PDB file with SEQRES, HELIX, SHEET and CRYST1 records, atoms N, CA, C and O in Angstrom:
SEQRES   1 A   77  MET CYS ILE CYS ILE ASN CYS ILE TYR VAL HIS GLU CYS          
SEQRES   2 A   77  SER THR TYR GLU LEU ILE THR ARG GLN HIS HIS LYS ASN          
SEQRES   3 A   77  TYR ARG ASP LYS LYS GLN ASN SER LEU PHE ASP PRO TYR          
SEQRES   4 A   77  ASN PRO ILE LEU ASN VAL ASN TYR ILE GLN ILE ASN ASN          
SEQRES   5 A   77  LYS ILE HIS LEU ASP TRP ASP VAL ILE GLU CYS LEU SER          
SEQRES   6 A   77  PHE ILE GLU LYS PRO GLY TYR TRP GLN GLN SER PHE              
HELIX    1 AA1 ILE A    3  ASN A    6  5                                   4    
HELIX    2 AA2 SER A   14  GLN A   22  1                                   9    
HELIX    3 AA3 TYR A   72  GLN A   74  5                                   3    
SHEET    1 AA1 2 ILE A  42  ILE A  50  0                                        
SHEET    2 AA1 2 LYS A  53  GLU A  62 -1                                        
CRYST1    1.000    1.000    1.000  90.00  90.00  90.00 P 1           1          
ATOM      1  N   MET A   1       0.782  -1.155   0.047  1.00  0.00           N  
ATOM      2  CA  MET A   1      -0.075  -0.019   0.076  1.00  0.00           C  
ATOM      3  C   MET A   1       0.887   1.161  -0.032  1.00  0.00           C  
ATOM      4  O   MET A   1       1.990   1.104   0.513  1.00  0.00           O  
ATOM      5  N   CYS A   2       0.462   2.307  -0.776  1.00  0.00           N  
ATOM      6  CA  CYS A   2       1.321   3.510  -0.872  1.00  0.00           C  
ATOM      7  C   CYS A   2       1.082   4.276   0.407  1.00  0.00           C  
ATOM      8  O   CYS A   2      -0.043   4.399   0.890  1.00  0.00           O  
ATOM      9  N   ILE A   3       2.222   4.809   0.964  1.00  0.00           N  
ATOM     10  CA  ILE A   3       2.088   5.593   2.133  1.00  0.00           C  
ATOM     11  C   ILE A   3       1.667   6.962   1.917  1.00  0.00           C  
ATOM     12  O   ILE A   3       1.355   7.695   2.856  1.00  0.00           O  
ATOM     13  N   CYS A   4       1.648   7.354   0.609  1.00  0.00           N  
ATOM     14  CA  CYS A   4       1.295   8.684   0.270  1.00  0.00           C  
ATOM     15  C   CYS A   4      -0.111   9.083   0.753  1.00  0.00           C  
ATOM     16  O   CYS A   4      -0.258  10.261   1.078  1.00  0.00           O  
ATOM     17  N   ILE A   5      -1.067   8.325   0.834  1.00  0.00           N  
ATOM     18  CA  ILE A   5      -2.461   8.672   1.179  1.00  0.00           C  
ATOM     19  C   ILE A   5      -2.479   9.242   2.592  1.00  0.00           C  
ATOM     20  O   ILE A   5      -3.407   9.973   2.937  1.00  0.00           O  
ATOM     21  N   ASN A   6      -1.480   8.930   3.422  1.00  0.00           N  
ATOM     22  CA  ASN A   6      -1.451   9.524   4.818  1.00  0.00           C  
ATOM     23  C   ASN A   6      -0.449  10.560   4.916  1.00  0.00           C  
ATOM     24  O   ASN A   6       0.043  10.812   6.016  1.00  0.00           O  
ATOM     25  N   CYS A   7      -0.095  11.189   3.869  1.00  0.00           N  
ATOM     26  CA  CYS A   7       0.980  12.271   3.920  1.00  0.00           C  
ATOM     27  C   CYS A   7       0.410  13.630   3.632  1.00  0.00           C  
ATOM     28  O   CYS A   7      -0.479  13.785   2.794  1.00  0.00           O  
ATOM     29  N   ILE A   8       0.915  14.592   4.316  1.00  0.00           N  
ATOM     30  CA  ILE A   8       0.361  15.989   4.274  1.00  0.00           C  
ATOM     31  C   ILE A   8       0.671  16.605   2.794  1.00  0.00           C  
ATOM     32  O   ILE A   8       0.019  17.560   2.372  1.00  0.00           O  
ATOM     33  N   TYR A   9       1.641  16.033   2.088  1.00  0.00           N  
ATOM     34  CA  TYR A   9       1.934  16.459   0.743  1.00  0.00           C  
ATOM     35  C   TYR A   9       1.298  15.749  -0.415  1.00  0.00           C  
ATOM     36  O   TYR A   9       1.645  15.994  -1.571  1.00  0.00           O  
ATOM     37  N   VAL A  10       0.344  14.848  -0.110  1.00  0.00           N  
ATOM     38  CA  VAL A  10      -0.313  14.095  -1.080  1.00  0.00           C  
ATOM     39  C   VAL A  10      -0.963  14.839  -2.307  1.00  0.00           C  
ATOM     40  O   VAL A  10      -0.939  14.370  -3.446  1.00  0.00           O  
ATOM     41  N   HIS A  11      -1.524  15.999  -1.984  1.00  0.00           N  
ATOM     42  CA  HIS A  11      -2.218  16.725  -3.062  1.00  0.00           C  
ATOM     43  C   HIS A  11      -1.258  17.498  -3.965  1.00  0.00           C  
ATOM     44  O   HIS A  11      -1.642  17.985  -5.028  1.00  0.00           O  
ATOM     45  N   GLU A  12      -0.060  17.597  -3.546  1.00  0.00           N  
ATOM     46  CA  GLU A  12       0.847  18.393  -4.354  1.00  0.00           C  
ATOM     47  C   GLU A  12       2.205  17.554  -4.763  1.00  0.00           C  
ATOM     48  O   GLU A  12       3.106  18.145  -5.358  1.00  0.00           O  
ATOM     49  N   CYS A  13       2.310  16.352  -4.472  1.00  0.00           N  
ATOM     50  CA  CYS A  13       3.546  15.568  -4.604  1.00  0.00           C  
ATOM     51  C   CYS A  13       3.752  15.051  -6.032  1.00  0.00           C  
ATOM     52  O   CYS A  13       2.889  14.375  -6.593  1.00  0.00           O  
ATOM     53  N   SER A  14       4.819  15.358  -6.559  1.00  0.00           N  
ATOM     54  CA  SER A  14       5.171  14.917  -7.865  1.00  0.00           C  
ATOM     55  C   SER A  14       5.278  13.384  -7.989  1.00  0.00           C  
ATOM     56  O   SER A  14       4.924  12.841  -9.036  1.00  0.00           O  
ATOM     57  N   THR A  15       5.729  12.708  -7.008  1.00  0.00           N  
ATOM     58  CA  THR A  15       5.899  11.235  -6.990  1.00  0.00           C  
ATOM     59  C   THR A  15       4.544  10.586  -6.950  1.00  0.00           C  
ATOM     60  O   THR A  15       4.274   9.605  -7.642  1.00  0.00           O  
ATOM     61  N   TYR A  16       3.647  11.194  -6.073  1.00  0.00           N  
ATOM     62  CA  TYR A  16       2.272  10.565  -6.010  1.00  0.00           C  
ATOM     63  C   TYR A  16       1.530  10.809  -7.303  1.00  0.00           C  
ATOM     64  O   TYR A  16       0.668  10.003  -7.655  1.00  0.00           O  
ATOM     65  N   GLU A  17       1.809  11.852  -8.016  1.00  0.00           N  
ATOM     66  CA  GLU A  17       1.202  12.121  -9.296  1.00  0.00           C  
ATOM     67  C   GLU A  17       1.710  11.045 -10.358  1.00  0.00           C  
ATOM     68  O   GLU A  17       0.924  10.566 -11.174  1.00  0.00           O  
ATOM     69  N   LEU A  18       2.974  10.706 -10.318  1.00  0.00           N  
ATOM     70  CA  LEU A  18       3.502   9.658 -11.102  1.00  0.00           C  
ATOM     71  C   LEU A  18       2.902   8.310 -10.770  1.00  0.00           C  
ATOM     72  O   LEU A  18       2.610   7.529 -11.676  1.00  0.00           O  
ATOM     73  N   ILE A  19       2.722   8.034  -9.575  1.00  0.00           N  
ATOM     74  CA  ILE A  19       2.088   6.776  -9.128  1.00  0.00           C  
ATOM     75  C   ILE A  19       0.611   6.713  -9.599  1.00  0.00           C  
ATOM     76  O   ILE A  19       0.142   5.622  -9.926  1.00  0.00           O  
ATOM     77  N   THR A  20      -0.091   7.770  -9.644  1.00  0.00           N  
ATOM     78  CA  THR A  20      -1.569   7.708 -10.065  1.00  0.00           C  
ATOM     79  C   THR A  20      -1.572   7.658 -11.605  1.00  0.00           C  
ATOM     80  O   THR A  20      -2.445   7.050 -12.224  1.00  0.00           O  
ATOM     81  N   ARG A  21      -0.572   8.315 -12.193  1.00  0.00           N  
ATOM     82  CA  ARG A  21      -0.602   8.133 -13.735  1.00  0.00           C  
ATOM     83  C   ARG A  21      -0.284   6.715 -14.067  1.00  0.00           C  
ATOM     84  O   ARG A  21      -0.785   6.220 -15.077  1.00  0.00           O  
ATOM     85  N   GLN A  22       0.519   6.010 -13.288  1.00  0.00           N  
ATOM     86  CA  GLN A  22       0.824   4.587 -13.613  1.00  0.00           C  
ATOM     87  C   GLN A  22      -0.430   3.734 -13.385  1.00  0.00           C  
ATOM     88  O   GLN A  22      -0.608   2.699 -14.027  1.00  0.00           O  
ATOM     89  N   HIS A  23      -1.236   4.146 -12.531  1.00  0.00           N  
ATOM     90  CA  HIS A  23      -2.513   3.480 -12.206  1.00  0.00           C  
ATOM     91  C   HIS A  23      -3.615   3.893 -13.192  1.00  0.00           C  
ATOM     92  O   HIS A  23      -4.757   3.446 -13.084  1.00  0.00           O  
ATOM     93  N   HIS A  24      -3.268   4.719 -14.115  1.00  0.00           N  
ATOM     94  CA  HIS A  24      -4.202   5.293 -15.080  1.00  0.00           C  
ATOM     95  C   HIS A  24      -5.393   6.082 -14.478  1.00  0.00           C  
ATOM     96  O   HIS A  24      -6.542   5.996 -14.911  1.00  0.00           O  
ATOM     97  N   LYS A  25      -5.016   6.845 -13.458  1.00  0.00           N  
ATOM     98  CA  LYS A  25      -6.037   7.752 -12.938  1.00  0.00           C  
ATOM     99  C   LYS A  25      -5.704   9.192 -13.026  1.00  0.00           C  
ATOM    100  O   LYS A  25      -4.536   9.569 -12.930  1.00  0.00           O  
ATOM    101  N   ASN A  26      -6.751  10.058 -13.218  1.00  0.00           N  
ATOM    102  CA  ASN A  26      -6.363  11.448 -13.325  1.00  0.00           C  
ATOM    103  C   ASN A  26      -6.269  11.953 -11.898  1.00  0.00           C  
ATOM    104  O   ASN A  26      -7.185  11.755 -11.099  1.00  0.00           O  
ATOM    105  N   TYR A  27      -5.164  12.602 -11.583  1.00  0.00           N  
ATOM    106  CA  TYR A  27      -4.969  13.092 -10.274  1.00  0.00           C  
ATOM    107  C   TYR A  27      -4.973  14.551  -9.995  1.00  0.00           C  
ATOM    108  O   TYR A  27      -5.666  15.020  -9.092  1.00  0.00           O  
ATOM    109  N   ARG A  28      -4.177  15.309 -10.790  1.00  0.00           N  
ATOM    110  CA  ARG A  28      -4.031  16.785 -10.539  1.00  0.00           C  
ATOM    111  C   ARG A  28      -5.215  17.547 -10.489  1.00  0.00           C  
ATOM    112  O   ARG A  28      -6.088  17.385 -11.341  1.00  0.00           O  
ATOM    113  N   ASP A  29      -5.338  18.418  -9.511  1.00  0.00           N  
ATOM    114  CA  ASP A  29      -6.443  19.289  -9.277  1.00  0.00           C  
ATOM    115  C   ASP A  29      -6.188  20.522 -10.345  1.00  0.00           C  
ATOM    116  O   ASP A  29      -5.031  20.901 -10.528  1.00  0.00           O  
ATOM    117  N   LYS A  30      -7.031  20.999 -10.884  1.00  0.00           N  
ATOM    118  CA  LYS A  30      -6.736  22.130 -11.883  1.00  0.00           C  
ATOM    119  C   LYS A  30      -6.319  23.453 -11.214  1.00  0.00           C  
ATOM    120  O   LYS A  30      -5.790  24.353 -11.867  1.00  0.00           O  
ATOM    121  N   LYS A  31      -6.562  23.547  -9.930  1.00  0.00           N  
ATOM    122  CA  LYS A  31      -6.115  24.683  -9.123  1.00  0.00           C  
ATOM    123  C   LYS A  31      -4.657  24.602  -8.803  1.00  0.00           C  
ATOM    124  O   LYS A  31      -4.043  25.611  -8.455  1.00  0.00           O  
ATOM    125  N   GLN A  32      -4.089  23.443  -8.908  1.00  0.00           N  
ATOM    126  CA  GLN A  32      -2.662  23.314  -8.601  1.00  0.00           C  
ATOM    127  C   GLN A  32      -1.687  23.956  -9.506  1.00  0.00           C  
ATOM    128  O   GLN A  32      -1.774  23.731 -10.713  1.00  0.00           O  
ATOM    129  N   ASN A  33      -0.790  24.714  -9.053  1.00  0.00           N  
ATOM    130  CA  ASN A  33       0.173  25.343 -10.065  1.00  0.00           C  
ATOM    131  C   ASN A  33       1.508  24.645 -10.027  1.00  0.00           C  
ATOM    132  O   ASN A  33       2.153  24.474 -11.062  1.00  0.00           O  
ATOM    133  N   SER A  34       1.941  24.229  -8.819  1.00  0.00           N  
ATOM    134  CA  SER A  34       3.230  23.578  -8.809  1.00  0.00           C  
ATOM    135  C   SER A  34       3.191  22.277  -7.971  1.00  0.00           C  
ATOM    136  O   SER A  34       2.286  22.101  -7.155  1.00  0.00           O  
ATOM    137  N   LEU A  35       4.131  21.404  -8.162  1.00  0.00           N  
ATOM    138  CA  LEU A  35       4.374  20.176  -7.475  1.00  0.00           C  
ATOM    139  C   LEU A  35       5.408  20.218  -6.463  1.00  0.00           C  
ATOM    140  O   LEU A  35       6.399  20.928  -6.633  1.00  0.00           O  
ATOM    141  N   PHE A  36       5.253  19.495  -5.396  1.00  0.00           N  
ATOM    142  CA  PHE A  36       6.270  19.228  -4.334  1.00  0.00           C  
ATOM    143  C   PHE A  36       7.170  18.081  -4.781  1.00  0.00           C  
ATOM    144  O   PHE A  36       6.632  17.019  -5.095  1.00  0.00           O  
ATOM    145  N   ASP A  37       8.506  18.208  -4.838  1.00  0.00           N  
ATOM    146  CA  ASP A  37       9.354  17.120  -5.123  1.00  0.00           C  
ATOM    147  C   ASP A  37       9.824  16.503  -3.861  1.00  0.00           C  
ATOM    148  O   ASP A  37      10.618  17.142  -3.169  1.00  0.00           O  
ATOM    149  N   PRO A  38       9.415  15.312  -3.479  1.00  0.00           N  
ATOM    150  CA  PRO A  38       9.811  14.754  -2.196  1.00  0.00           C  
ATOM    151  C   PRO A  38      11.292  14.322  -2.202  1.00  0.00           C  
ATOM    152  O   PRO A  38      11.864  14.124  -3.274  1.00  0.00           O  
ATOM    153  N   TYR A  39      11.919  14.173  -1.017  1.00  0.00           N  
ATOM    154  CA  TYR A  39      13.270  13.777  -0.846  1.00  0.00           C  
ATOM    155  C   TYR A  39      13.272  12.245  -0.568  1.00  0.00           C  
ATOM    156  O   TYR A  39      12.689  11.716   0.379  1.00  0.00           O  
ATOM    157  N   ASN A  40      14.037  11.572  -1.560  1.00  0.00           N  
ATOM    158  CA  ASN A  40      14.407  10.139  -1.439  1.00  0.00           C  
ATOM    159  C   ASN A  40      13.078   9.243  -1.290  1.00  0.00           C  
ATOM    160  O   ASN A  40      12.989   8.458  -0.346  1.00  0.00           O  
ATOM    161  N   PRO A  41      12.104   9.368  -2.187  1.00  0.00           N  
ATOM    162  CA  PRO A  41      11.003   8.340  -2.190  1.00  0.00           C  
ATOM    163  C   PRO A  41      11.583   7.028  -2.705  1.00  0.00           C  
ATOM    164  O   PRO A  41      12.438   6.990  -3.590  1.00  0.00           O  
ATOM    165  N   ILE A  42      11.070   5.949  -2.098  1.00  0.00           N  
ATOM    166  CA  ILE A  42      11.330   4.622  -2.493  1.00  0.00           C  
ATOM    167  C   ILE A  42      10.149   3.989  -3.081  1.00  0.00           C  
ATOM    168  O   ILE A  42       9.161   3.761  -2.382  1.00  0.00           O  
ATOM    169  N   LEU A  43      10.194   3.684  -4.353  1.00  0.00           N  
ATOM    170  CA  LEU A  43       8.956   2.930  -4.961  1.00  0.00           C  
ATOM    171  C   LEU A  43       9.168   1.399  -5.035  1.00  0.00           C  
ATOM    172  O   LEU A  43      10.248   0.834  -5.206  1.00  0.00           O  
ATOM    173  N   ASN A  44       7.975   0.834  -4.881  1.00  0.00           N  
ATOM    174  CA  ASN A  44       7.972  -0.688  -5.037  1.00  0.00           C  
ATOM    175  C   ASN A  44       7.048  -0.935  -6.129  1.00  0.00           C  
ATOM    176  O   ASN A  44       5.944  -0.390  -6.113  1.00  0.00           O  
ATOM    177  N   VAL A  45       7.388  -1.691  -7.059  1.00  0.00           N  
ATOM    178  CA  VAL A  45       6.583  -2.122  -8.200  1.00  0.00           C  
ATOM    179  C   VAL A  45       6.376  -3.637  -8.190  1.00  0.00           C  
ATOM    180  O   VAL A  45       7.324  -4.418  -8.273  1.00  0.00           O  
ATOM    181  N   ASN A  46       5.148  -4.008  -8.090  1.00  0.00           N  
ATOM    182  CA  ASN A  46       4.827  -5.570  -8.132  1.00  0.00           C  
ATOM    183  C   ASN A  46       4.128  -5.764  -9.414  1.00  0.00           C  
ATOM    184  O   ASN A  46       3.413  -4.901  -9.923  1.00  0.00           O  
ATOM    185  N   TYR A  47       4.365  -6.955  -9.931  1.00  0.00           N  
ATOM    186  CA  TYR A  47       3.658  -7.328 -11.185  1.00  0.00           C  
ATOM    187  C   TYR A  47       2.918  -8.599 -11.001  1.00  0.00           C  
ATOM    188  O   TYR A  47       3.388  -9.526 -10.341  1.00  0.00           O  
ATOM    189  N   ILE A  48       1.701  -8.647 -11.613  1.00  0.00           N  
ATOM    190  CA  ILE A  48       0.757  -9.738 -11.588  1.00  0.00           C  
ATOM    191  C   ILE A  48       0.447 -10.228 -12.946  1.00  0.00           C  
ATOM    192  O   ILE A  48       0.147  -9.384 -13.791  1.00  0.00           O  
ATOM    193  N   GLN A  49       0.476 -11.431 -13.260  1.00  0.00           N  
ATOM    194  CA  GLN A  49       0.232 -11.924 -14.589  1.00  0.00           C  
ATOM    195  C   GLN A  49      -1.158 -12.592 -14.455  1.00  0.00           C  
ATOM    196  O   GLN A  49      -1.388 -13.526 -13.687  1.00  0.00           O  
ATOM    197  N   ILE A  50      -2.070 -12.012 -15.288  1.00  0.00           N  
ATOM    198  CA  ILE A  50      -3.518 -12.529 -15.298  1.00  0.00           C  
ATOM    199  C   ILE A  50      -3.790 -12.801 -16.787  1.00  0.00           C  
ATOM    200  O   ILE A  50      -3.658 -11.900 -17.616  1.00  0.00           O  
ATOM    201  N   ASN A  51      -4.137 -13.942 -17.097  1.00  0.00           N  
ATOM    202  CA  ASN A  51      -4.509 -14.355 -18.568  1.00  0.00           C  
ATOM    203  C   ASN A  51      -3.536 -13.866 -19.527  1.00  0.00           C  
ATOM    204  O   ASN A  51      -3.913 -13.255 -20.527  1.00  0.00           O  
ATOM    205  N   ASN A  52      -2.191 -14.116 -19.270  1.00  0.00           N  
ATOM    206  CA  ASN A  52      -1.111 -13.665 -20.063  1.00  0.00           C  
ATOM    207  C   ASN A  52      -0.890 -12.239 -20.297  1.00  0.00           C  
ATOM    208  O   ASN A  52      -0.248 -11.814 -21.258  1.00  0.00           O  
ATOM    209  N   LYS A  53      -1.451 -11.484 -19.371  1.00  0.00           N  
ATOM    210  CA  LYS A  53      -1.322 -10.056 -19.404  1.00  0.00           C  
ATOM    211  C   LYS A  53      -0.696  -9.587 -18.084  1.00  0.00           C  
ATOM    212  O   LYS A  53      -1.161  -9.982 -17.015  1.00  0.00           O  
ATOM    213  N   ILE A  54       0.328  -8.771 -18.138  1.00  0.00           N  
ATOM    214  CA  ILE A  54       0.982  -8.283 -16.968  1.00  0.00           C  
ATOM    215  C   ILE A  54       0.478  -6.989 -16.468  1.00  0.00           C  
ATOM    216  O   ILE A  54       0.425  -6.016 -17.219  1.00  0.00           O  
ATOM    217  N   HIS A  55       0.092  -6.930 -15.193  1.00  0.00           N  
ATOM    218  CA  HIS A  55      -0.431  -5.790 -14.523  1.00  0.00           C  
ATOM    219  C   HIS A  55       0.585  -5.341 -13.442  1.00  0.00           C  
ATOM    220  O   HIS A  55       1.124  -6.138 -12.673  1.00  0.00           O  
ATOM    221  N   LEU A  56       0.801  -4.036 -13.443  1.00  0.00           N  
ATOM    222  CA  LEU A  56       1.817  -3.434 -12.555  1.00  0.00           C  
ATOM    223  C   LEU A  56       1.104  -2.664 -11.427  1.00  0.00           C  
ATOM    224  O   LEU A  56       0.148  -1.939 -11.701  1.00  0.00           O  
ATOM    225  N   ASP A  57       1.543  -2.803 -10.182  1.00  0.00           N  
ATOM    226  CA  ASP A  57       1.060  -2.146  -9.030  1.00  0.00           C  
ATOM    227  C   ASP A  57       2.205  -1.314  -8.442  1.00  0.00           C  
ATOM    228  O   ASP A  57       3.202  -1.865  -7.975  1.00  0.00           O  
ATOM    229  N   TRP A  58       2.065  -0.069  -8.467  1.00  0.00           N  
ATOM    230  CA  TRP A  58       3.117   0.921  -8.051  1.00  0.00           C  
ATOM    231  C   TRP A  58       2.666   1.450  -6.601  1.00  0.00           C  
ATOM    232  O   TRP A  58       1.501   1.714  -6.303  1.00  0.00           O  
ATOM    233  N   ASP A  59       3.745   1.557  -5.772  1.00  0.00           N  
ATOM    234  CA  ASP A  59       3.562   2.043  -4.376  1.00  0.00           C  
ATOM    235  C   ASP A  59       4.772   2.874  -3.963  1.00  0.00           C  
ATOM    236  O   ASP A  59       5.890   2.571  -4.378  1.00  0.00           O  
ATOM    237  N   VAL A  60       4.574   3.917  -3.154  1.00  0.00           N  
ATOM    238  CA  VAL A  60       5.702   4.474  -2.425  1.00  0.00           C  
ATOM    239  C   VAL A  60       5.772   3.868  -1.035  1.00  0.00           C  
ATOM    240  O   VAL A  60       4.835   3.994  -0.247  1.00  0.00           O  
ATOM    241  N   ILE A  61       6.874   3.216  -0.738  1.00  0.00           N  
ATOM    242  CA  ILE A  61       6.996   2.563   0.551  1.00  0.00           C  
ATOM    243  C   ILE A  61       7.746   3.234   1.543  1.00  0.00           C  
ATOM    244  O   ILE A  61       7.710   2.908   2.729  1.00  0.00           O  
ATOM    245  N   GLU A  62       8.475   4.234   1.057  1.00  0.00           N  
ATOM    246  CA  GLU A  62       9.278   5.064   2.094  1.00  0.00           C  
ATOM    247  C   GLU A  62       9.592   6.307   1.374  1.00  0.00           C  
ATOM    248  O   GLU A  62       9.741   6.373   0.154  1.00  0.00           O  
ATOM    249  N   CYS A  63       9.687   7.342   2.243  1.00  0.00           N  
ATOM    250  CA  CYS A  63       9.885   8.802   1.723  1.00  0.00           C  
ATOM    251  C   CYS A  63      10.437   9.598   2.869  1.00  0.00           C  
ATOM    252  O   CYS A  63       9.847   9.592   3.949  1.00  0.00           O  
ATOM    253  N   LEU A  64      11.522  10.272   2.690  1.00  0.00           N  
ATOM    254  CA  LEU A  64      12.038  11.112   3.753  1.00  0.00           C  
ATOM    255  C   LEU A  64      11.261  12.437   4.001  1.00  0.00           C  
ATOM    256  O   LEU A  64      11.402  13.099   5.030  1.00  0.00           O  
ATOM    257  N   SER A  65      10.468  12.756   3.026  1.00  0.00           N  
ATOM    258  CA  SER A  65       9.633  13.958   3.195  1.00  0.00           C  
ATOM    259  C   SER A  65       8.266  13.710   3.776  1.00  0.00           C  
ATOM    260  O   SER A  65       7.449  14.610   3.964  1.00  0.00           O  
ATOM    261  N   PHE A  66       8.054  12.372   4.063  1.00  0.00           N  
ATOM    262  CA  PHE A  66       6.695  12.011   4.663  1.00  0.00           C  
ATOM    263  C   PHE A  66       6.392  12.731   5.931  1.00  0.00           C  
ATOM    264  O   PHE A  66       7.235  12.796   6.825  1.00  0.00           O  
ATOM    265  N   ILE A  67       5.157  13.300   6.041  1.00  0.00           N  
ATOM    266  CA  ILE A  67       4.735  13.915   7.336  1.00  0.00           C  
ATOM    267  C   ILE A  67       3.239  13.408   7.441  1.00  0.00           C  
ATOM    268  O   ILE A  67       2.334  13.759   6.684  1.00  0.00           O  
ATOM    269  N   GLU A  68       3.135  12.614   8.395  1.00  0.00           N  
ATOM    270  CA  GLU A  68       1.772  11.933   8.539  1.00  0.00           C  
ATOM    271  C   GLU A  68       0.682  12.898   8.815  1.00  0.00           C  
ATOM    272  O   GLU A  68       0.781  13.809   9.637  1.00  0.00           O  
ATOM    273  N   LYS A  69      -0.412  12.643   8.055  1.00  0.00           N  
ATOM    274  CA  LYS A  69      -1.700  13.241   8.308  1.00  0.00           C  
ATOM    275  C   LYS A  69      -2.852  12.332   7.703  1.00  0.00           C  
ATOM    276  O   LYS A  69      -3.352  12.562   6.601  1.00  0.00           O  
ATOM    277  N   PRO A  70      -3.221  11.295   8.511  1.00  0.00           N  
ATOM    278  CA  PRO A  70      -4.120  10.211   8.073  1.00  0.00           C  
ATOM    279  C   PRO A  70      -5.411  10.777   7.426  1.00  0.00           C  
ATOM    280  O   PRO A  70      -6.078  11.651   7.980  1.00  0.00           O  
ATOM    281  N   GLY A  71      -5.700  10.286   6.335  1.00  0.00           N  
ATOM    282  CA  GLY A  71      -6.991  10.574   5.583  1.00  0.00           C  
ATOM    283  C   GLY A  71      -7.057  11.912   4.844  1.00  0.00           C  
ATOM    284  O   GLY A  71      -8.098  12.325   4.333  1.00  0.00           O  
ATOM    285  N   TYR A  72      -5.873  12.577   4.815  1.00  0.00           N  
ATOM    286  CA  TYR A  72      -5.724  13.820   4.050  1.00  0.00           C  
ATOM    287  C   TYR A  72      -6.032  13.652   2.633  1.00  0.00           C  
ATOM    288  O   TYR A  72      -6.631  14.566   2.067  1.00  0.00           O  
ATOM    289  N   TRP A  73      -5.697  12.591   1.979  1.00  0.00           N  
ATOM    290  CA  TRP A  73      -5.973  12.450   0.589  1.00  0.00           C  
ATOM    291  C   TRP A  73      -7.417  12.479   0.188  1.00  0.00           C  
ATOM    292  O   TRP A  73      -7.759  12.757  -0.962  1.00  0.00           O  
ATOM    293  N   GLN A  74      -8.317  12.167   1.213  1.00  0.00           N  
ATOM    294  CA  GLN A  74      -9.803  12.301   0.944  1.00  0.00           C  
ATOM    295  C   GLN A  74     -10.312  13.694   0.867  1.00  0.00           C  
ATOM    296  O   GLN A  74     -11.410  13.904   0.353  1.00  0.00           O  
ATOM    297  N   GLN A  75      -9.586  14.662   1.345  1.00  0.00           N  
ATOM    298  CA  GLN A  75     -10.043  16.038   1.366  1.00  0.00           C  
ATOM    299  C   GLN A  75      -9.741  16.636  -0.062  1.00  0.00           C  
ATOM    300  O   GLN A  75      -8.648  16.518  -0.616  1.00  0.00           O  
ATOM    301  N   SER A  76     -10.808  17.278  -0.584  1.00  0.00           N  
ATOM    302  CA  SER A  76     -10.603  17.923  -1.911  1.00  0.00           C  
ATOM    303  C   SER A  76     -10.378  19.488  -1.713  1.00  0.00           C  
ATOM    304  O   SER A  76     -10.855  20.126  -0.774  1.00  0.00           O  
ATOM    305  N   PHE A  77      -9.628  19.988  -2.672  1.00  0.00           N  
ATOM    306  CA  PHE A  77      -9.378  21.401  -2.553  1.00  0.00           C  
ATOM    307  C   PHE A  77      -9.806  22.064  -3.811  1.00  0.00           C  
ATOM    308  O   PHE A  77      -9.686  23.283  -3.938  1.00  0.00           O  
TER     309      PHE A  77                                                      
END                                                                             
């Protein structure tokens, strides 16, 4: 599971935007002008093969910029 959903930077983080693009989801809020570049995020990519098709699951498992704020990702701006 991606730790970003419990981080205060989730709405402006460039790494989380990358993760959501990899999951084929539209992430950026149109009000956002700039992105935060986190310090030393560590990504984990798992692959699953289903019916001869490979699916990738991207997660941030560690980040030195992480500041915990549980549920912050659910708040819209």
